[in-house]
C-alpha positions in Angstrom: -175.2 5.1 39.6 -174.5 8.8 39.2 -174.5 10.8 42.5 -177.4 13.2 42.7 -176.3 16.8 43.4 -179.0 19.3 44.1 -178.7 23.0 43.4 -181.0 25.7 44.6 -181.0 29.4 43.8 -182.7 31.9 46.2 -183.4 35.6 46.3 -182.3 37.3 49.5 -184.3 40.5 49.3 -187.7 39.5 50.6 -190.6 41.2 52.4 -190.6 41.7 56.2 -193.1 38.9 56.9 -190.9 36.3 55.2 -187.8 37.7 56.8 -189.4 37.5 60.3 -190.5 33.9 59.6 -186.9 32.9 58.6 -185.4 34.7 61.6 -187.4 32.5 63.9 -185.6 29.5 62.5 -182.1 30.7 63.4 -179.9 29.5 66.2 -178.9 31.8 69.0 -175.4 32.1 67.5 -176.9 33.0 64.1 -179.1 35.6 65.6 -176.2 37.1 67.4 -174.2 37.3 64.2 -177.1 38.9 62.4 -177.3 41.6 65.1 -173.6 42.3 64.6 -174.1 43.6 61.1 -174.2 47.4 60.9 -176.0 47.5 57.6 -179.7 46.7 57.7 -179.4 45.2 54.1 -176.5 42.9 55.1 -178.4 41.8 58.3 -181.5 41.1 56.3 -179.7 39.1 53.6 -177.8 37.1 56.2 -181.1 36.1 58.0 -182.7 35.0 54.8 -179.6 33.2 53.6 -179.3 31.1 56.8 -183.0 30.6 57.2 -183.3 29.3 53.7 -180.4 27.0 54.3 -182.1 25.5 57.4 -185.3 25.0 55.4 -183.6 23.2 52.6 -181.6 20.9 55.0 -184.7 20.2 57.1 -186.7 19.1 54.1 -184.1 16.6 53.2 -183.4 15.3 56.7 -187.0 15.2 57.9 -186.3 17.5 60.8 -187.5 20.9 61.9 -185.4 23.8 60.7 -184.6 24.8 64.2 -183.3 21.3 65.0 -180.6 21.4 62.4 -177.2 21.4 64.1 -174.6 23.2 62.1 -170.9 23.7 62.6 -167.9 25.2 60.8 -164.5 23.6 60.4 -161.3 25.5 61.4 -161.3 27.2 58.0 -165.0 28.2 58.0 -166.6 25.5 55.9 -170.1 24.8 57.2 -171.4 21.2 57.7 -173.9 19.2 59.7 -172.7 18.1 63.1 -174.0 14.7 62.3 -175.4 13.3 59.1 -174.6 12.1 55.6 -175.7 15.3 53.7 -172.9 17.5 52.5 -173.7 21.1 51.4 -172.2 24.4 50.5 -173.5 27.9 49.8 -172.4 31.1 48.2 -174.0 34.5 47.7 -173.4 37.5 45.6 -175.4 40.6 46.4 -179.1 39.6 46.6 -178.7 36.0 45.2 -177.7 32.8 47.0 -176.8 29.4 45.7 -177.1 26.2 47.7 -175.6 22.8 46.7 -176.3 19.5 48.5 -175.3 15.9 48.0 -175.2 12.8 50.1 -171.8 11.3 51.0 -169.6 13.5 48.8 -168.0 16.9 49.5 -169.3 19.8 47.4 -168.4 23.4 46.9 -170.0 26.3 45.0 -169.5 29.9 44.1 -171.5 32.6 42.4 -170.6 36.1 41.3 -172.4 38.7 39.4 -170.3 39.8 36.4 -169.4 43.3 37.6 -166.5 45.0 35.9 -165.4 46.8 39.1 -164.6 43.4 40.7 -162.5 42.1 37.9 -158.9 43.2 38.6 -155.5 42.0 37.6 -154.6 42.0 41.3 -157.2 39.3 41.9 -156.0 37.3 38.9 -152.4 37.5 40.0 -153.3 36.2 43.5 -155.9 33.5 42.7 -155.1 32.3 39.1 -152.3 30.1 38.0 -149.7 31.0 35.4 -151.6 29.0 32.8 -154.9 30.6 33.7 -153.4 34.1 33.5 -151.9 33.3 30.1 -155.3 32.0 28.9 -157.0 35.2 30.3 -154.4 37.4 28.6 -155.4 35.9 25.3 -158.9 37.4 25.6 -160.1 41.0 25.2 -163.0 43.1 26.1 -166.2 41.3 27.1 -164.5 37.9 26.5 -161.8 38.9 29.1 -164.4 39.8 31.6 -166.3 36.6 31.1 -163.1 34.6 31.3 -162.2 36.3 34.5 -165.4 35.4 36.2 -165.4 31.9 34.8 -162.0 31.3 36.4 -162.9 33.0 39.6 -166.1 31.0 40.3 -164.6 27.7 39.2 -161.5 28.1 41.4 -163.5 29.2 44.4 -165.9 26.3 44.0 -163.1 23.8 44.3 -161.4 25.7 47.1 -164.6 25.9 49.1 -165.3 22.2 48.4 -161.9 21.3 49.8 -162.8 23.2 52.9 -159.3 24.4 53.8 -159.8 28.1 53.3 -157.5 30.4 51.3 -154.4 29.1 53.1 -154.4 26.1 50.8 -152.3 26.1 47.7 -154.2 27.1 44.5 -152.3 24.3 42.7 -154.7 23.5 40.0 -155.9 24.9 36.7 -159.5 25.3 35.4 -160.9 26.2 31.9 -162.0 29.8 31.5 -162.4 30.7 27.9 -166.0 31.6 26.9 -167.8 28.7 25.4 -165.5 26.0 26.8 -167.0 23.4 29.1 -166.1 23.9 32.8 -163.3 21.4 33.6 -160.2 21.0 35.8 -157.2 21.0 33.5 -154.5 20.2 36.0 -154.4 19.1 39.7 -157.3 18.8 42.2 -157.5 15.0 41.6 -160.9 13.5 42.4 -162.8 16.7 41.8 -164.9 17.7 38.9 -166.7 20.9 37.8 -170.0 22.1 36.3 -170.7 25.7 35.4 -174.0 27.4 34.9 -175.4 30.9 34.2 -178.8 30.8 36.1 -179.4 34.5 35.1 -177.8 36.7 32.5 -174.6 38.1 34.0 -174.5 35.7 37.0 -171.7 33.2 36.9 -172.0 30.0 39.0 -169.8 26.9 39.5 -170.3 23.7 41.4 -167.4 21.4 42.4 -168.0 17.8 43.5 -165.5 15.3 44.9 -166.6 12.7 42.3 -166.6 12.2 38.6 -170.0 10.6 38.0 -172.7 12.9 39.2 -175.9 14.4 38.0 -177.0 18.0 38.7 -180.6 18.5 39.7 -182.4 21.8 40.1 -184.5 21.5 43.2 -185.9 25.0 43.5 
């Protein structure tokens, strides 16, 4: 039977009453981190991002959001202290993506397709030689789309692995516009799915399994 993988997209710019409600769900550590942001916008989006995460996990675990016990590994990947539900989250500006599955590791990434973020320096650092060659075969808007296809797909796998940016980027992903999202080389045991939930928003989900079904839960 295919593994069910849930994906949920959330807006992070909300009204003050909603933000206050979500702030009440946070742990003391999360509240302290929120207070450390100098930007009011960044503080507000962090509160909403973490509060929504707690709501989503609580709904699936049958607990109160405040009772969800979260931790991070040595490389910053979040997880439940105890429980079979694996999850990952990503955000870009005012949009967040949450991915959840039982018993299998997952990773995700979203990025708005902003030309100022697409640089050769990032490609040289993150992309493999094969990916850079594929990217160099594209021009104009296709180059920009290919760049963000590759970026989000690579990041989703890296975040799923949970070893931070210190791990080798020793795998290739598809990136050409119109091609299905797939791992072309390396990263054995992982598979990819790409989606564009809004025009100009790239998203990728990586799962440590081959047979899985993507469900939209919100």
